[in-house]
C-alpha angles and dihedrals in degrees: 000000000000122000109244090225093054109097097165105060116083117243104242094197110073105316126112118195115237120244113254122246135033122323114255118259092230134019093298139021116280121250120241091259092050092050092049092048090051092047092052092048092051091047091049090052092050092050093052093070123059121202116222128177116203139166115229128206116239092256092051090048090051091049090049091050090052092051091050089051095046097046097033092225139123123274090256093053093044091053092046092051094045092051093048092048092047092048094048092049091051095046089050090059102038102025094214111054115190094358118120092197126031114246117263113269095024097082114094110224113225117234116255113246112249116240 
């Protein structure tokens, strides 16, 4: 008979001690390279989305609700679409949105007047 306070001796009648540690995600434990690859992928996915908290005016909230209804999407997707559309419409007009100086090679040099 096993002493109830003894947690180190195996129970010879019927019990099998569990393996220590987490269970593997697949059929076997991952190698170091597989764990690192998974870690990098998860980190890349987290960095692709930026969390922003804002307060909207009532008019902006009504507009957002209309966009959600029209497009049939979530608030997040409606805001993403609206920002992309607004940005594209601005860059179409100005050419260089949010850039103080135009990138090299994109500025058309004016022809010098002939004397």
